[in-house]
C-alpha positions as CSV (number, residue, x, y, z in Angstrom):
1,M,-13.6,-16.9,93.1
2,S,-16.9,-18.1,92.0
3,S,-17.0,-15.8,88.8
4,V,-14.4,-16.0,86.1
5,V,-13.3,-12.7,84.6
6,P,-11.0,-12.4,81.8
7,D,-8.1,-11.6,84.0
8,S,-8.6,-14.9,86.3
9,F,-5.6,-17.2,86.4
10,K,-3.5,-14.2,84.2
11,N,-0.5,-14.8,86.6
12,L,0.0,-18.8,86.4
13,S,3.3,-19.8,86.0
14,S,4.0,-21.4,82.4
15,S,5.8,-23.8,84.5
16,L,2.4,-25.4,86.4
17,K,1.6,-28.6,85.7
18,T,-1.4,-29.7,87.6
19,L,-4.8,-27.3,88.2
20,E,-7.5,-28.6,90.3
21,L,-10.6,-26.4,90.6
22,S,-13.6,-29.3,90.7
23,D,-16.5,-28.5,92.8
24,C,-15.4,-24.9,92.9
25,H,-18.8,-23.3,92.0
26,L,-17.3,-21.5,89.1
27,Q,-19.0,-19.7,86.5
28,G,-18.7,-17.4,83.7
29,K,-16.2,-18.4,80.8
30,F,-13.1,-20.2,81.2
31,P,-10.0,-18.6,79.6
32,E,-8.9,-20.4,76.5
33,S,-5.1,-19.3,77.7
34,I,-5.1,-21.9,80.3
35,F,-5.0,-24.5,77.5
36,H,-2.1,-22.9,76.1
37,L,0.2,-23.8,78.8
38,P,3.3,-25.2,77.9
39,N,3.8,-27.3,80.8
40,L,0.0,-28.4,81.9
41,R,-0.4,-31.9,82.2
42,L,-3.6,-32.4,84.7
43,L,-6.6,-29.9,84.3
44,D,-9.7,-30.9,86.5
45,L,-12.9,-28.5,86.0
46,N,-15.4,-31.0,87.2
47,D,-18.5,-30.2,88.7
48,N,-18.7,-26.5,87.9
49,Y,-22.3,-26.4,86.6
50,N,-22.0,-23.0,85.5
51,L,-18.7,-22.7,83.9
52,T,-18.9,-21.9,80.1
53,G,-15.9,-21.8,77.4
54,Y,-14.7,-23.1,74.3
55,F,-11.0,-24.9,73.5
56,P,-8.7,-22.4,71.3
57,K,-10.2,-22.2,68.0
58,S,-6.9,-22.2,66.0
59,N,-4.9,-25.3,65.7
60,W,-2.5,-26.2,68.6
61,S,-1.1,-29.1,70.6
62,S,-2.1,-29.6,74.2
63,P,0.7,-31.3,76.5
64,L,-2.4,-32.3,78.8
65,E,-2.5,-36.1,79.8
66,M,-5.3,-36.1,81.7
67,L,-8.7,-33.5,81.2
68,D,-11.8,-33.6,83.4
69,I,-14.6,-31.1,82.3
70,S,-17.3,-33.1,83.4
71,Y,-20.7,-31.5,84.6
72,T,-19.5,-28.2,83.3
73,R,-21.2,-26.3,80.3
74,I,-17.6,-25.8,78.3
75,S,-18.2,-26.8,74.8
76,V,-16.6,-29.8,73.2
77,D,-16.0,-30.4,69.3
78,W,-15.1,-33.5,69.7
79,H,-13.1,-33.8,66.0
80,H,-11.5,-30.4,67.4
81,L,-10.4,-31.9,70.8
82,T,-9.4,-35.3,69.4
83,R,-7.1,-33.4,66.7
84,N,-5.3,-31.1,69.6
85,F,-4.9,-33.0,72.8
86,K,-2.8,-36.0,71.4
87,S,-0.9,-36.5,75.0
88,L,-4.5,-37.7,76.8
89,R,-4.4,-40.8,78.6
90,D,-7.5,-39.8,81.1
91,L,-10.5,-38.3,79.5
92,Y,-13.5,-37.1,81.6
93,L,-16.5,-35.8,79.4
94,S,-19.6,-36.7,81.3
95,N,-22.7,-34.8,81.2
96,C,-21.0,-32.4,78.8
97,S,-21.9,-29.7,76.1
98,F,-21.0,-31.5,72.6
99,V,-21.2,-29.8,69.2
100,G,-23.4,-32.3,67.4
101,S,-25.1,-35.7,68.3
102,H,-22.9,-38.5,67.5
103,L,-19.6,-39.6,69.2
104,A,-17.1,-39.9,66.0
105,L,-14.6,-42.3,66.1
106,P,-11.5,-42.2,68.1
107,G,-9.1,-39.9,65.6
108,N,-5.8,-39.3,67.3
109,L,-6.3,-40.6,70.9
110,T,-4.1,-43.3,70.4
111,Q,-3.1,-43.5,73.7
112,I,-6.0,-42.8,75.7
113,M,-6.4,-45.4,78.7
114,W,-9.7,-43.9,80.2
115,L,-12.2,-42.7,78.5
116,D,-15.8,-41.3,80.3
117,L,-18.7,-39.9,77.9
118,L,-21.4,-40.8,80.7
119,S,-25.0,-39.1,80.8
120,N,-24.7,-37.3,77.3
121,S,-27.4,-37.4,74.5
122,F,-25.4,-39.9,72.1
123,G,-27.5,-42.0,69.7
124,G,-27.2,-44.6,67.3
125,Q,-24.8,-47.4,67.3
126,I,-21.9,-47.5,69.6
127,P,-18.7,-46.5,67.8
128,W,-17.3,-50.1,68.6
129,L,-13.9,-49.0,66.9
130,L,-13.3,-47.2,70.2
131,L,-12.1,-50.7,71.2
132,N,-9.4,-50.8,68.9
133,L,-7.7,-48.4,71.3
134,E,-4.9,-51.0,72.5
135,T,-4.3,-49.0,75.5
136,L,-7.8,-48.5,76.8
137,T,-8.4,-50.0,80.0
138,Y,-11.8,-47.7,80.9
139,L,-14.8,-46.8,79.0
140,D,-17.8,-45.5,80.3
141,L,-20.9,-45.1,77.6
142,S,-23.5,-45.3,79.9
143,R,-26.8,-43.1,80.4
144,N,-26.8,-42.0,76.4
145,N,-29.2,-43.4,74.0
146,Y,-27.6,-46.0,72.2
147,V,-29.4,-48.9,70.2
148,G,-28.4,-52.0,68.7
149,Q,-26.6,-55.0,69.3
150,F,-23.1,-56.2,70.3
151,P,-20.7,-57.0,67.5
152,E,-20.1,-60.6,67.5
153,V,-16.7,-62.6,66.8
154,D,-16.6,-65.0,63.9
155,S,-17.2,-68.6,64.1
156,N,-13.5,-69.4,64.5
157,W,-12.8,-66.9,67.1
158,T,-9.7,-67.3,69.1
159,L,-8.7,-65.2,72.2
160,N,-6.5,-62.9,69.9
161,S,-9.0,-63.0,66.8
162,S,-10.8,-59.6,66.0
163,L,-14.4,-58.8,66.9
164,Y,-16.8,-59.4,63.7
165,D,-19.3,-56.8,62.9
166,F,-21.9,-59.1,60.8
167,S,-23.9,-56.1,59.7
168,K,-20.9,-54.5,57.9
169,Q,-19.2,-57.8,57.2
170,Q,-15.7,-56.6,58.2
171,L,-13.4,-56.8,61.3
172,V,-13.8,-54.1,63.9
173,G,-10.8,-54.9,65.4
174,P,-9.0,-56.8,68.1
175,I,-10.2,-57.7,71.6
176,P,-9.1,-55.3,73.8
177,R,-6.7,-57.6,76.1
178,H,-6.2,-54.7,78.5
179,L,-9.8,-53.4,79.1
180,T,-10.6,-53.3,83.1
181,M,-13.9,-51.2,82.9
182,L,-16.7,-51.4,80.4
183,F,-20.3,-49.3,81.7
184,L,-22.7,-49.6,79.2
185,Y,-25.7,-49.2,81.5
186,E,-29.0,-47.4,81.0
187,N,-28.6,-47.3,77.3
188,Q,-31.3,-49.3,74.8
189,L,-29.2,-52.0,73.5
190,N,-30.5,-55.2,72.4
191,G,-29.8,-59.0,71.8
192,T,-27.6,-60.7,73.4
193,I,-24.6,-60.5,76.0
194,P,-21.6,-60.8,73.6
195,S,-19.6,-64.3,73.9
196,W,-16.5,-62.2,73.6
197,S,-17.1,-60.5,77.2
198,G,-15.7,-63.8,78.6
199,S,-12.5,-63.6,76.8
200,L,-11.2,-60.1,78.5
201,P,-8.4,-61.5,80.7
202,S,-8.2,-58.4,82.2
203,L,-12.0,-57.3,82.8
204,E,-12.7,-56.3,86.3
205,R,-16.1,-54.5,85.8
206,L,-19.0,-55.0,83.4
207,D,-22.1,-53.1,84.3
208,L,-24.9,-53.6,81.2
209,T,-27.8,-52.8,83.8
210,S,-31.0,-51.2,82.4
211,N,-31.0,-52.0,78.9
212,Q,-33.2,-54.0,76.5
213,L,-30.6,-57.6,76.4
214,S,-32.5,-60.8,76.1
215,G,-31.7,-64.1,75.7
216,N,-30.5,-67.0,77.6
217,I,-28.1,-66.0,80.1
218,I,-26.4,-69.5,79.3
219,K,-26.6,-70.1,75.6
220,F,-26.6,-68.1,72.8
221,H,-25.7,-68.3,68.8
222,G,-24.4,-71.7,70.3
223,L,-21.7,-70.1,72.7
224,I,-21.6,-70.5,76.2
225,L,-22.0,-67.4,78.6
226,R,-20.0,-69.4,81.5
227,S,-16.9,-68.3,80.5
228,I,-17.7,-64.6,82.0
229,F,-18.6,-65.7,85.2
230,E,-14.9,-67.9,85.3
231,L,-12.8,-64.4,84.6
232,E,-10.3,-64.7,87.4
233,N,-10.5,-60.6,87.7
234,L,-13.8,-60.2,87.6
235,R,-15.0,-58.2,90.4
236,V,-18.5,-56.4,90.0
237,L,-20.9,-57.5,87.1
238,G,-24.2,-55.7,86.7
239,L,-27.0,-57.2,84.5
240,S,-30.1,-56.2,86.2
241,S,-33.2,-54.7,84.6
242,N,-32.5,-56.5,81.1
243,Q,-35.1,-59.1,80.0
244,L,-32.4,-62.3,80.2
245,S,-33.8,-65.5,80.7
246,G,-33.0,-69.0,81.5
247,N,-32.0,-71.0,84.7
248,I,-28.7,-70.0,86.8
249,I,-25.3,-71.8,86.2
250,D,-22.7,-72.8,89.1
251,F,-20.7,-69.8,88.9
252,Q,-17.0,-70.2,89.3
253,S,-15.1,-66.2,89.9
254,R,-13.9,-66.1,92.9
255,S,-13.4,-62.4,92.6
256,L,-17.0,-61.4,92.5
257,S,-17.8,-58.9,95.0
258,L,-20.8,-57.6,93.5
259,L,-23.2,-59.7,91.6
260,D,-26.6,-57.9,90.4
261,L,-29.1,-60.4,88.2
262,S,-32.2,-58.5,89.4
263,S,-35.4,-57.5,87.0
264,N,-35.2,-60.1,84.5
265,N,-36.9,-63.3,83.6
266,L,-34.5,-65.8,85.4
267,S,-36.5,-68.9,86.5
268,G,-36.3,-72.4,88.3
269,N,-35.9,-73.8,91.6
270,L,-32.4,-72.6,92.8
271,E,-30.1,-73.6,95.6
272,F,-27.8,-71.1,96.7
273,E,-25.3,-73.8,97.4
274,K,-24.9,-73.1,93.4
275,F,-23.0,-69.7,94.5
276,S,-21.0,-71.3,97.3
277,K,-17.5,-70.3,95.6
278,L,-17.9,-67.2,95.4
279,Q,-16.1,-66.3,98.9
280,S,-15.7,-62.7,98.0
281,L,-19.1,-61.4,97.6
282,R,-20.0,-58.4,99.2
283,A,-23.4,-57.7,97.6
284,F,-25.7,-59.9,96.0
285,N,-29.4,-59.0,94.0
286,L,-31.4,-61.8,92.9
287,S,-34.7,-59.5,93.4
288,F,-37.5,-59.8,90.9
289,N,-37.1,-62.8,88.5
290,H,-39.3,-65.9,88.6
291,L,-36.8,-67.7,90.9
292,S,-37.9,-70.2,94.1
293,L,-34.5,-70.2,96.4
294,S,-33.9,-72.8,99.4
295,F,-30.6,-72.9,101.4
296,N,-31.0,-76.3,102.2
297,H,-27.2,-77.0,102.0
298,L,-25.6,-73.8,102.4
299,S,-23.0,-73.5,105.0
300,N,-23.2,-71.2,107.8
301,N,-19.7,-69.5,106.4
302,T,-20.7,-68.8,103.2
303,W,-19.9,-65.6,102.4
304,P,-18.3,-64.3,105.3
305,Q,-17.7,-60.7,103.7
306,L,-21.5,-60.2,102.4
307,E,-22.6,-56.6,103.5
308,A,-26.0,-56.4,100.9
309,L,-28.2,-59.0,100.4
310,D,-31.4,-58.5,98.0
311,L,-33.7,-61.1,97.7
312,S,-37.0,-59.5,97.3
313,S,-39.5,-61.7,95.5
314,C,-37.5,-65.0,95.4
315,N,-40.6,-66.9,97.0
316,I,-38.0,-67.6,100.0
317,R,-39.5,-69.7,103.0
318,Q,-36.6,-69.5,105.4
319,L,-33.7,-67.1,106.3
320,R,-30.3,-67.7,107.0
321,W,-27.6,-64.8,107.1
322,K,-26.1,-62.8,109.8
323,N,-23.6,-59.8,109.8
324,L,-25.6,-58.2,106.9
325,Q,-25.7,-54.2,106.6
326,Y,-28.5,-54.6,103.8
327,L,-31.0,-57.2,103.9
328,D,-33.8,-57.1,101.4
329,L,-36.6,-59.7,102.0
330,C,-39.7,-58.0,100.9
331,N,-42.4,-59.7,98.7
332,N,-41.4,-63.6,99.7
333,S,-43.3,-66.2,101.6
334,L,-41.6,-65.8,105.1
335,Q,-44.0,-66.9,108.0
336,G,-43.4,-67.3,111.7
337,E,-41.8,-64.9,113.8
338,L,-40.1,-61.8,112.8
339,P,-36.6,-62.7,112.3
340,I,-33.9,-60.6,114.2
341,P,-31.8,-58.2,112.2
342,P,-28.2,-58.5,112.8
343,L,-26.7,-55.5,114.8
344,S,-24.7,-54.5,111.9
345,S,-28.1,-53.6,110.2
346,Y,-28.2,-50.3,108.3
347,Y,-31.3,-51.3,106.2
348,F,-33.6,-54.2,106.9
349,F,-36.5,-54.4,104.9
350,I,-38.9,-57.3,105.3
351,S,-42.6,-56.1,104.1
352,N,-45.1,-58.0,102.3
353,N,-44.5,-61.6,103.7
354,Q,-46.5,-63.8,106.3
355,F,-44.8,-63.0,109.9
356,T,-47.4,-63.4,112.7
357,G,-47.2,-62.6,116.1
358,E,-45.8,-60.1,118.5
359,M,-42.3,-59.3,117.6
360,P,-40.1,-61.5,119.5
361,P,-37.9,-60.0,122.7
362,T,-35.1,-61.6,121.5
363,I,-35.1,-59.4,118.3
364,C,-33.0,-56.9,120.7
365,S,-31.8,-59.3,123.6
366,L,-34.1,-57.6,126.0
367,S,-37.5,-58.7,127.9
368,M,-40.4,-57.0,126.9
369,L,-41.7,-56.1,123.5
370,H,-42.2,-52.6,124.6
371,Q,-38.7,-52.3,124.4
372,C,-37.2,-53.5,121.2
373,I,-37.8,-51.5,118.4
374,G,-36.7,-48.3,120.5
375,N,-33.4,-50.0,121.2
376,F,-32.4,-51.0,117.7
377,S,-29.0,-50.0,116.6
378,Q,-28.1,-46.3,116.6
379,S,-27.3,-46.5,113.1
380,L,-30.4,-48.1,112.1
381,S,-31.7,-45.7,109.1
382,V,-35.0,-47.3,107.8
383,L,-37.3,-49.8,109.3
384,D,-39.7,-51.3,106.9
385,L,-41.9,-54.0,108.1
386,R,-45.2,-53.1,106.2
387,N,-47.8,-55.3,105.3
388,N,-47.2,-58.1,107.7
389,K,-49.4,-59.3,110.3
390,F,-48.1,-57.9,113.4
391,H,-50.6,-57.0,116.7
392,G,-49.4,-55.5,119.8
393,A,-48.4,-51.8,120.7
394,I,-45.7,-49.4,119.3
395,P,-43.1,-49.5,121.5
396,S,-43.2,-46.5,123.8
397,T,-39.3,-46.3,124.6
398,F,-37.1,-44.7,121.8
399,S,-33.5,-44.2,123.2
400,K,-32.0,-40.9,122.1
401,G,-29.3,-40.5,119.3
402,K,-31.2,-42.5,117.1
403,L,-30.5,-42.1,113.3
404,L,-33.7,-43.6,112.5
405,R,-35.0,-41.9,109.1
406,N,-37.7,-43.9,107.7
407,L,-40.6,-45.8,110.2
408,N,-42.9,-47.8,108.2
409,L,-45.7,-50.0,109.9
410,N,-48.4,-49.5,107.7
411,G,-50.8,-52.4,107.3
412,K,-50.5,-54.3,110.4
413,Q,-52.9,-54.8,113.7
414,L,-50.7,-52.3,115.8
415,E,-52.9,-51.1,119.0
416,G,-52.7,-48.4,121.5
417,S,-51.5,-44.7,121.3
418,L,-48.9,-43.0,119.1
419,P,-45.5,-42.8,122.1
420,P,-44.3,-39.4,122.2
421,T,-40.6,-40.9,122.6
422,L,-40.8,-40.8,118.9
423,L,-39.4,-37.4,119.6
424,T,-36.1,-38.7,120.0
425,C,-35.8,-39.8,116.4
426,R,-35.1,-36.1,115.6
427,E,-33.9,-37.4,111.9
428,L,-37.5,-39.1,111.3
429,E,-38.6,-38.2,107.4
430,V,-41.0,-40.4,106.8
431,L,-43.6,-41.9,109.5
432,D,-45.9,-44.4,107.9
433,L,-48.5,-45.8,110.6
434,G,-51.4,-46.3,108.1
435,N,-53.7,-49.6,108.1
436,N,-53.7,-50.1,111.9
437,K,-55.9,-49.7,115.2
438,I,-54.0,-46.5,116.7
439,Q,-56.2,-44.8,119.0
440,G,-55.9,-40.9,120.5
441,T,-56.1,-37.8,119.4
442,F,-54.0,-35.8,117.2
443,S,-50.6,-35.6,118.2
444,N,-49.6,-31.8,118.1
445,W,-46.1,-33.0,119.2
446,L,-45.2,-34.2,115.8
447,E,-44.7,-30.6,114.6
448,S,-41.3,-30.8,116.3
449,L,-39.9,-33.4,114.2
450,L,-38.6,-30.8,111.9
451,N,-37.2,-33.0,109.3
452,L,-40.5,-34.9,108.9
453,Q,-41.4,-34.7,104.8
454,V,-44.1,-37.7,105.1
455,L,-46.9,-38.2,107.8
456,I,-49.5,-40.9,107.1
457,L,-51.9,-41.8,109.7
458,R,-54.4,-43.0,107.4
459,S,-57.4,-45.8,108.4
460,N,-56.9,-46.0,112.7
461,K,-58.9,-44.9,115.4
462,F,-58.0,-41.2,115.9
463,Y,-60.5,-38.7,116.9
464,G,-61.2,-35.5,118.1
465,E,-60.1,-31.9,116.7
466,I,-57.0,-30.8,115.5
467,C,-55.9,-28.4,117.9
468,L,-53.6,-24.8,117.5
469,P,-50.2,-25.6,116.6
470,K,-47.9,-25.6,119.6
471,T,-44.8,-24.7,117.7
472,K,-44.6,-21.3,115.4
473,F,-43.7,-22.8,112.2
474,P,-45.5,-26.6,112.4
475,F,-44.4,-29.0,109.7
476,Q,-42.3,-26.9,107.6
477,K,-40.8,-29.7,105.4
478,L,-44.0,-31.7,105.3
479,H,-45.2,-32.5,101.6
480,V,-47.3,-35.6,101.8
481,I,-49.8,-35.6,105.0
482,D,-52.8,-38.5,104.9
483,L,-55.2,-38.2,108.3
484,S,-57.8,-40.1,106.2
485,N,-60.1,-42.6,107.3
486,N,-60.4,-41.5,111.1
487,R,-62.5,-39.9,113.1
488,F,-61.3,-36.2,113.5
489,S,-63.8,-33.8,114.1
490,G,-64.3,-29.5,114.5
491,L,-62.8,-26.7,111.8
492,L,-59.7,-27.2,109.9
493,L,-57.3,-24.7,111.0
494,T,-55.7,-22.1,109.0
495,K,-52.6,-21.6,110.9
496,Y,-51.5,-25.3,110.0
497,F,-51.8,-24.9,106.0
498,E,-50.3,-21.2,105.8
499,H,-46.9,-22.9,107.7
500,L,-46.5,-26.0,105.3
501,M,-43.9,-24.3,103.3
502,A,-42.7,-27.3,101.6
503,M,-45.9,-27.5,99.8
504,I,-46.2,-23.9,99.1
505,N,-42.7,-24.0,97.6
506,S,-42.8,-27.4,96.2
507,Q,-41.8,-26.4,92.4
508,E,-38.4,-24.6,93.8
509,H,-37.4,-28.5,94.7
510,E,-34.7,-30.0,92.2
511,L,-35.8,-33.2,90.0
512,K,-34.8,-36.2,92.9
513,Y,-36.3,-38.9,94.7
514,M,-37.0,-39.1,98.6
515,G,-34.4,-41.7,100.2
516,E,-30.9,-42.6,100.6
517,G,-28.1,-45.2,99.5
518,Y,-30.0,-48.2,98.6
519,Y,-33.1,-47.4,99.7
520,Q,-36.0,-44.9,98.3
521,D,-39.0,-44.1,100.0
522,T,-42.5,-45.5,99.1
523,V,-46.2,-44.2,99.6
524,V,-49.5,-45.4,99.0
525,V,-51.7,-42.7,97.9
526,T,-55.1,-42.1,97.3
527,I,-56.5,-40.5,94.1
528,K,-60.2,-40.5,93.1
529,G,-60.8,-43.4,94.9
530,I,-58.1,-45.8,93.4
531,E,-55.0,-46.4,95.9
532,F,-51.8,-46.0,94.1
533,E,-48.4,-47.1,95.4
534,M,-45.3,-44.7,94.6
535,E,-42.4,-46.6,94.4
536,K,-40.2,-43.4,94.1
537,I,-41.2,-40.1,95.8
538,L,-40.5,-36.8,93.9
539,T,-39.4,-34.2,96.3
540,F,-42.0,-31.9,94.7
541,F,-44.9,-34.1,95.0
542,T,-47.5,-33.1,97.5
543,I,-50.8,-34.3,98.7
544,I,-52.9,-33.6,101.7
545,D,-55.9,-36.3,102.4
546,F,-58.1,-35.5,105.1
547,S,-61.3,-37.3,103.7
548,N,-63.8,-39.5,105.4
549,N,-63.4,-37.4,108.5
550,T,-66.2,-35.3,110.2
551,F,-64.7,-32.2,109.7
552,R,-67.2,-29.3,109.9
553,G,-67.3,-25.5,108.9
554,E,-65.6,-23.6,105.5
555,I,-62.3,-24.5,103.6
């Protein structure tokens, strides 16, 4: 039923209350008659990107209580919608086609509880009168172009006082006591975090990530922000990628399960004992500030539910945790032997430290180093150990059934040859072994890794000719290959180049980055003699670097 035609849905009963058609690949014009069904309470058309249409042009009253037309091309006239949908409680309008670029005041949506306006093109000041809606529990205005500051309360504010807009010298409305979720991430809001955010008694989630908020995280306008961390119901707090400064205080909110303060200007020496009361934490991120962390007085039982810990660039010198699924300790000052990742780990990032020596056998409770990496947890997806000081050979035994997608051993002193047992890692997409001392001829068997997209063998001791492909369609998904600074010789073979289909059709890829979940793949490339680290790899990015070898013949 992918094509909507005028007769679609014509036989629907007038008694119909619920119509759910999300992600059905619908295309064409959606019939206006659906909006006239007298008993329809729920209409979900989410994720039908090619579905067009309009609301009925004449005035009418719809009994709809839940409407979701997110990620469709149905035209939305906000004035028309608020005038005719008087029973709406849940309204989802993410990434829609609005008439006009500004969101008007809430109009007749006095009963609204859930309002999702993510990823539209709204600009200017946020219409703070939305907070006047007494029944509002969820508000998402993220990924828009809103600017300006939060309205502040007057000097005699109390829990029941109104929000005060100094620029207009008028009260904006009562503090929304029932608001449980407020999402404003990826806008251009500036100024400080509003003091009244700590006086929302029902607040469970607050995400202000990727704005331009500044000022001291503790004090502003003579008020203290501490109350936001004492909210009994607060479970998620996202303040990442702003310009917040100052020292971090003791947090009291025992309900917090996700706390992200990364990529700010927080500073000072920080003892992790300050966070010991946050016993419900599952994910914690302090990366990319100006902090020096220590764990001297921290109990091993702190954060028993912790699954994701991101402490990149925190000047850490010792390691503490176990039972983590995600652990990022990149760009620190960790020394000595490589720490043992928990068996529960899906992601383990520990690049750019000062580890030395061989990888310890205890890393997998086996007796020989050569068996260790090959016997990591079956679920391990990314192993990033680049830019440390390990030596020895790459393990020669990789057991079958591995889900390893990214193996990055760049920038070490690894020797020996490339083990063919890597072929057991059938899901491998990124293989980066650059800047080592690996020897041998070109490994044609790498063609058999059908998902391989990035192959970096630069600056090793490979030699000899690149022989004819062993498979009929070699390297079909490859779009980054770097064999530079080796001793490869002989002719460049046309057969390899003409089958690089991912490169040939690179412009057909959609705009997205390589990676998954918490991790986005990175790669270092050389352009005009200058090295660039691409912290994210666009799927249509292509590069072939065979420089500084001894190839001969025609191009």
